[in-house]
SESEPA-857460 format. One record per residue (C-alpha): residue in three letters; x, y, z. Coordinates in steps of 0.001 Angstrom, whole numbers, plus 524288, in hexadecimal, padded with zeros to 5 digits. Each point is the difference from the previous one (the first is absolute). Layout:
<nodes>
ALAXYZ...
</nodes>
This chain:
<nodes>
METABA00B6AC557956ALA80D0580409805F2GLU802698042480E04LEU807F780C6E80122GLU809E28030A80A8AALA7FD6380E867FDE7PHE7F488806E67F9BBPRO801C7807797F341ASP7FEB780ECE7FF32GLN7F4467FF3F7F6F5VAL7F5C47F60E7FBA0LEU7F63E7FF1F7F4D9GLY806BF80B8E7F9BAARG7F88F809FB80818TYR801527FDAC80EC6LEU80C04805D18069ALEU802827F84880C75GLY803538058D80D4BGLU800827FAAC80DCBARG7FA607F31B804A5LEU7F2EA801AF806DEALA7FCBC7F250804B4ALA803487F1B27FE79GLY7F8287F39880224SER800397F1A47FCC5LEU7FB638025C7F1FCGLY807EB80BD77FC3ETHR805B080D848022BVAL7F93C80D107FE3DVAL8084380B647FB50ALA7FC9D80E757FEF8ALA8005D805267F228THR7FC7A80B6F7F754ASP7F8427FECE7F374LEU808B8807137F622ARG7F478802797F6EDTHR7F6CD80653809EAGLY808D9803A080B57ASP7F7177F8728094DALA8053C7F92E80C18VAL7FDC77F15D7FED4ALA804187F35F8068DVAL8059E7F4A87F83DLYS7FEA17F22380529PHE80A537F6037FBEDPHE7FCD67F1AC80221ASP80DC17FC8980415GLY7FC2D7F83C80C0BALA7F6387F6847FA1CVAL803957F1F77FD1AASP7F938801357F2D7ASN8018E80E607FCC4TYR7F8207FFD67F383ALA7F4797F895805D8ALA7FFB68091F80BCFTRP8003F80BD37F6F4VAL7F4D87FAA87F7BBASP7F7CF7FC7B80BF8GLU8010A80D6480652MET7FE7B807377F323ARG7F3277F8F37FD37LEU7FAC68049580D0BALA805CD80DAB8005EVAL7FBAD804867F290ARG7F21F7FB90802F3LEU7FE738098C80B4CALA7FD0380E757FEB2HIS7FBBD8065280CABPRO803E380C6D80753HIS804D97F7DF80B72VAL807737F5AB7F84DVAL80DA5803FA7FB94ALA7FEF1800E87F12ECYS808087F7507F719ARG8045B8092E7F50CASP808867F7477F7BEALA805097F2387FE9BGLY80A697FA7D7F736HIS80C707F8787FD9FASP80CD88071F7FE33PRO807F37F7BC7F64FARG80C70807698031CTRP800047FB3680DFEASP7F71C7F4297FE23MET7F73A8056180AC1SER7F12180056800CFVAL7FA7C80B24807FCLEU7F370806558047BVAL7FF2380EBF8015CPHE7F7198063580A16THR7FC4280DA48043EARG809848039080AD5ALA7FA938022980DA9MET8073680BF9804D1GLY7FCDB7FD8080E62GLY8052D7F236800E3SER7F9407F4C3806EALEU7F76C7FF9580C02ARG80AB47F7D680651ARG8099980B137FDCFALA7F6788097B80645LEU7FE887F73080BE0ALA80EBA7FE628010FSER8016980EC97FFF5GLY7F76C800CB80C1DARG7F36B804147F944ARG7F3F87FD0780834PHE7F2617FFD57FA54THR7F37780556805C3PRO7F3307F85E7FEABPRO7FB018090C7F51EGLU80CD37FE077F894ILE7FF027F13D801ABHIS7F1E6800757FB89ARG80402807287F398LEU80B097F68C7FD19LEU7F7057F438801CBLEU7F5BF8068A7F786GLU809B28024C7F4F4MET8054F7F227800E9ALA7F2297FA8080043GLY7FD76807317F340ALA80C7B7FA947FA0DLEU7FCAE7F2218042BTRP7F1FF801287FB37HIS8051C803EB7F2AAALA809F57F4F27FFC8HIS7F6677F5BC804E5ALA7F601804497F5D6GLN80A527FCD27F5AFGLY802137F29E8061BVAL80D308041B805B7ILE803C77FC0D80DE8HIS80BD28075B80561ARG8045F7F63B80A9DASP80A7F808DD805C6VAL7F97280C0A805D6LYS8098C805CC809DDPRO8061C80D508032BGLU80B237FDC67F658ASN7F60A7FF267F4F3ILE7F7F480BFB8039FLEU8065080C4C7FA8BALA7FE7380E78802DFMET7FECD805D77F271GLU803D780E0880345ARG80665801C680D67LEU805A87F71D80A73GLY7F5447FAB6808C7GLU7F527807C17F97BPRO7F4917FC8B7F715PRO7FC857FD087F5A1TRP804137F1C5801ADALA801267F5BF7F553LEU801BB7F14D7FFDDTHR80B717FA307F89CASP807717F3517FD65PHE7F6A57F5DE7FAA3GLY80B6F7F6A17FE63ALA7F9B47F64780957GLY7F2858023D7FA24ARG7F7967F67C7F888PHE7F3FC7FFE47F777LEU7F5207F90080733ALA7F31F7FC247F9CEARG7F37B8028680792GLY7FDF27F4F7809D2ALA80DD37FAA57FE77ARG809C77FF4C80B28LEU80E7F80292800B7GLY807BD7F3AF80265SER80DD58056C8001EILE806B3807D780AA1ALA8058E80D727FD76GLY8016280C78807B8SER805DD803D780CF6LEU7FCB37F71B80B60GLN7FE3A80B2E809A5TYR7F4CD8054E7F7BAMET7FB257F3417FA25ALA7F1F77FB68801BEPRO7FF997F32E807B0GLU7F8607F8AC7F589LEU80B748014B7F689LEU8073D7F63280888GLY7F44E7F6FC800C0GLU7F4147FE167F78FGLY8032E80A237F599ALA7FB6880DF27FE6EASP7F833809747F7BFALA8004C80ECC7FEB2THR7FD098020B80E6CCYS80E257FC3A802DEASP803A080DAB7FB42LEU7F653805C6809B0TYR806897F8CE80B45SER80D4E8055F7FC09LEU7FA8180DBB7FEEFGLY7FA217FE6580D88VAL80D537FC85805B4VAL8058580C537F9A0GLY7F50D8080180607LEU802547F9F080D5CGLU80E89802D47FF0FLEU7FD0F80E407FD0ALEU7F5F98010180AE4LEU8089A7F9D880A90GLY80D27804CD7FB22ALA805167F2077FEF3ARG7FBAC7F3617F981PRO7FAF57F69580A7EGLU8017C7F1627FED0LEU7F41F7F7167FFF4PRO7FCEB800B780EAFGLY7FFFD80ECD7FF24ARG7F7467FFA17F401THR7F6697F71E8070AALA7FFD8808E280BF1PHE7FD3E80BAC7F72EARG7F4FE7F8D87F905LEU7F99E7FBAE80CA3ARG8008980DE880519HIS7FAA3806EF7F3F3ARG7F7F37F6AD7F788GLY7F210804087FDA0ARG8014080D6A8064CGLY800B38087C7F3B6GLY80A0C809CA7FB6ALEU80DE87FE847FB01SER804997F64980A50ALA7F45D7F71F7FD71ALA80289800917F151ILE80E197FBC980232ALA7FB6B7F5588095ACYS7F6FB7FAF07F550LEU80AEE8002A7F5E7ILE809517F7EA80867ASP7F6347F56C80367PRO806A67F2C57FDC0ASP7F32D7FAFA7FA4CPRO7FE59805C37F245GLY7F1647FDDE80143ARG7FF76809DD80B19ARG8078980AA87F8B8PHE7F9FE809EF7F6E5PRO7F9E67F8BE7F470GLY809D38069D7F6FCSER8077180C717FD22GLU7F399806807FAE2ALA7F9617FD8980D11LEU80BCB8056F80743LEU7FFEB80C257F77ATRP7F1728016B80258ALA801777FEA380EBDLEU80B3D809C0800C3THR7F7F480A457F8E9ALA7F37D7FDAB807C4GLU7FA0A80AD2807F3ARG8015B7FE3580EC5GLY80AF87F6237FDB6ASN7F6B97F5248041EPHE801017F2A87F95BASP7FDAA7F185801E5VAL802207F38E7F833SER7F88E7F3307FFFCARG7FB127F5227F72ATHR7F3A87F85C7FCE0SER7FD567F18E7FE3EASP801B5800407F12BGLY80E22804638014CSER7FD5680E5A7FD28ARG808C9809A7806E9LEU7FA2C80C4D805E6VAL804DD80D7D80362LEU7F97780B078075BALA8063B80D5B7FE05GLY7F9B180B89806C1ASP7F17E7FDF07FD53GLU801E67F85C7F347VAL7FF2C7F1327FEBFALA806147F83E7F4DDARG802087F1DF7FC45LEU80A8C7F8E47F842GLY7FA017F3A37FA77PRO807EB7F3577FEEAGLU802AA802427F17FALA7FEBE80ECD7FFCFVAL80AE7809267FBF8SER7FB0680C7C8066CLEU7F76A803C380B71GLU7F147800417FE94ARG7FA0380AFE807EALEU7F42B7FB3880775GLY7FB2580C6D80696ARG802038080880C2AVAL7FC3B7FFEE80E52PRO7FFF880D1C80722ARG80A0B8000D80AFEALA803DE7F2187FC8FARG808D47F922809C3ARG802E27F2047FC08PHE7FB517F3217FA6AVAL7F8727F80480A01HIS7FB927F3BF7F8AFASP805577F27080267THR809187FC977F4CAASP7F7C17F43A7FC20GLU7F4D48094F7FCD8SER7FD6E8023F7F19CGLU7FDFB80ED380083PRO8078F80AD0806CCILE7F9F7806B980BC4VAL8053780D2A80486ALA7FDC9806AD80D01GLY7FEB580EA480087GLU7FE89808D680BB0ARG7F12E7FE928004DARG7FCCB7F5657F62AVAL803AF7F2A07FACCVAL7FF557FE2A7F143CYS8008E7F3CA7F78DPHE8043E800847F1B3ASP7F8077F5FB7F881GLY7FF488063A7F2A4GLY7FE0D80D158066FPRO800D98058980DB3THR7F5697FAD680928THR7FEE18058B80DB7LEU7FEC07F508809F1LEU7FFD5808B280C0AALA7FED280EA58021FALA7FF84807B180CA2ASP7FF5D80E1480448HIS80B957FDF380901GLY80DC67FAE97FDFCPHE803DE7F1FD802FDGLU80B397F66D7FDCFTHR7FDDC7F36C7F85CPHE8062C7F307803A4VAL7FB157F7AB7F4C4ALA7F48F7FE967F6A4SER7FB0F7F3CF7F928ARG7F6468003F7F4ECARG7FF437F13B8006FHIS7FB1C8006B80E03ALA7F93580D577FEBFVAL806828057480C10ILE808D180B5080403TRP80779800C080CCDLEU8038880DB180498LEU804AE8082180B74ARG7FB5080D3880494GLY806B7804DF80C2DASP7FEAF7F4D6809ACGLU7F45E7F9E97F912LEU801C17F3917F82BGLY7F5B17FF797F568CYS7FAC57F5FD7F67CSER7F7798042C7F497ASP7F9237F83C7F579PHE7FD36805667F276ASN7F1E680303803A7GLY8048680A5D8097ATHR7FD877F81880C60GLN80AC0802A6809E3GLN803AD7F9D880CF1ARG809B78066C8091CLEU807C97FC5480BFCARG8078A80939808BDVAL80D5F7F9D380233LEU80BB0802FF80867LEU80A77801937F59EPRO80D727FAA880379GLU8098680AF280330GLU809337FBC97F529TRP7F4BF801577F668LYS7FD8980DEC80484THR80E65803727FE8BALA801307F9757F2B0LEU7F38C8062A7FABAALA8044880D72804B4GLY80C8E7FDD57F83CGLY7F89B7FCA07F389ALA8011D7F12280050PRO7F5E37F9A07F6F2LEU7F5157F73080481THR7FEC77F2B97F99AGLY7F6E77F46A8008CTHR7FABE7F3E47F980VAL7F1E97FB297FFBALEU7FF017F19080364SER7F1277FF077FEC7PRO7F46B8094D7FFEDGLY8008C8007780EC2LEU80E777FE5B802FDALA80C20808267FD26LEU80E16801CA8044CLEU8036280E4A80223GLY80CFE8067D80306VAL8093E80B757FED1LEU80CB67FDEE7F894GLY80BB77FF4D80909CYS7F82E7FCCD80C50THR800807F384807F4CYS7F1887FDA580208LEU7F4117FD167F7ACLEU7F16880084801B4LEU7F8317F3F97FC76ALA7F306806A17FD44ARG7F2C17F95D7FEFEARG7F276804E57FCF4ASP7F2E37F954801B5PRO7F208804C3801CFALA8033E8037580E0CGLY80AF08095F7FC26VAL80ED0800CB7FE75GLN80A137F94980889ALA80EE38005D7FFB2ASP80ABD7F7FC80661LEU80E228046280123LEU80A857F6FE7FA85ARG80E498022B8039CLEU80A9A7FE1B7F5C5PRO80E217FBE88029BSER8050180A5A7F669PRO7FAE380C367F920LEU7F5617FDF37F5E2TYR804378006B7F1C1ALA7F43C7FAE57F85ELEU7F3017F8FD80149SER7FA3F7F69F7F608ARG7F76A7F4117FF31VAL7FE8F7F2D27F980ASP7F1A07FC7A7FEE1ARG7FADB803A480D8FALA80CF17FE6A8071DGLY8070B80C5380425LEU80EAA801517FDE3VAL808E18096B80736LEU80D9F803B67FB41CYS807E2806C480A88GLY80E5D8021380317ASP80B1C809B67FF6DVAL80D1B8021F7F941GLY804E67F28C8041AARG7F48C7F6997FF77ALA7F2ED7FD4B7F9A2LEU7F5187F8628068DLEU7F3A87FAA67F9D0LEU7F4AB7FD9580941GLY7F2837FA647FDACVAL7F3528033880707GLU7F8467F4128040ACYS7F5387FF1580A22GLU802A480E258038DGLN80E147FCB38036ELEU80CFB802C67F95BARG808477F44E7FC32PRO80DC28004F7FA34ILE801677FADD7F21EGLU80DE9803677FBF4ARG80BAA8083A803E6LEU80B2F804AE7F748GLN80C9A806D3803B5VAL7FE0F80A9C7F5FBALA7FB0580DFC80088VAL7F12C8001880075ASP7FF25807847F322GLY808C47F5AF7F9E9ALA7F5777F5878011CARG7F3727FDAE7F88EVAL7F43B7F7E78042AILE7FCC47F58C7F5DAALA7F67A7F4AD7FF13GLY808F97F4358012FSER7FC6E7F1FC7FCCFARG7FE0A7FD5F80E90GLY7F9C480CF08032BPRO8045080E2F8018DCYS80E8980241801C6LEU80AA080A387FE40ALA8086F801907F3EEARG80CD28076080098LEU8015480BF27F754LEU80E3F802A380370HIS80B097F80F7FA14PRO80AB07FCA980A11GLY809F1807A37F7E2HIS7F75580BDE800F6GLU7FDE67FEB480E9EASP80E517FF72803BFGLY804C18096C7F595SER808B27F5CC7F98EGLY8001D7FC7C7F1D7GLY8087A80ABB7FA66ASP7FC2380A5A7F667PRO7FC327F9FD7F302HIS800FF80CB87F8BAGLY8091380A21805FB
</nodes>
């Protein structure tokens, strides 16, 4: 297929060409008019691709498969023998790209950002359901269909996209590095890589600029787990795909939930979980869509250890386990906060005011009045989530995300006791291996893994990487940290594989 120095006036015998709209590594998009209908369209020429015909075929196979209100429609495809050019014809977006809107000085309010994310979540859900992964979600590829900087919005340019079978992973790199999910530079990616990119777009709109990785980590540490738009964006930009929304359907579900409350988690069989408003759903390891499990009035978050086989959800006045149906493990006539619940050990650790409580599933409760650390009081007043892990029926590690102290709590027939443990950095996550407690703490520049032995903290490993860029794994010699961030991602090097 020939490369032209100048574009013709007309292609396919019906599209009268006008001004150039955009150009990328795979081709040029030109405004045009459909002479048969009078409609405004956009014609994409594959003049920039190394193999023009193959690039045209690849994108055509994806584009013609998609029909959704928030995906720019492909109206025609063909080869013009007069000019030896293959083209795709799309509905023209009259408002230009989101990038153009940002360049014009347009600033977006939280409700406007929420709507844009909601529309893009719908577009991605449709694409992912067809087995299509976009791989290049960014402001240049989100178009205002009617007016500059105004909805409705639609996703375009699937030139970097791929078909991906359920359970398969992407092994090739494509997209724009500034919006690229970290796993694309490492172990490979699935459809959640599009969610990461969409999260970076949302963060750019919310802050007015696109932060680099340290800024993204700082944002996540400040907003994760607190609910609302900022928390949803923080979940989307998690470097660990296992801690993001289970998929675009779950994101769409969370964005439409009443109260704007949501949480994500997993269970020991590999199922992914989402809580949206009062509704709980699960995405099984081989499932294509969410399975709705039930609801918990005034639900707050998942509180089970991730090696538990069934999800446990804490509400304002109850704790509910989903084991084929909702089963109430604890109910009270007053509100309380839940640290952690374990069905395996038949115990729930909770906080009411300044009382630390431990309850078994028979309703027996033991309480201890504690002097809460001041940083706990400040963090809890700001909406920081509680967290915990149950080490045995009578022993648990309890904390507040972002704080630098823990409670090592014990219960026996005589009552409840708690010792304060000081951390060298803010708490990020608690977990366990067998009966050994593990503490991941750190900040934007380092991650530290600590173990709890004989009621003391001992260092296990330290990495010079943002704390959310590390994952605790069971190594051959014991628990250790694995890096989630590729060095090219951390320092911003590596170029832009796809314009």
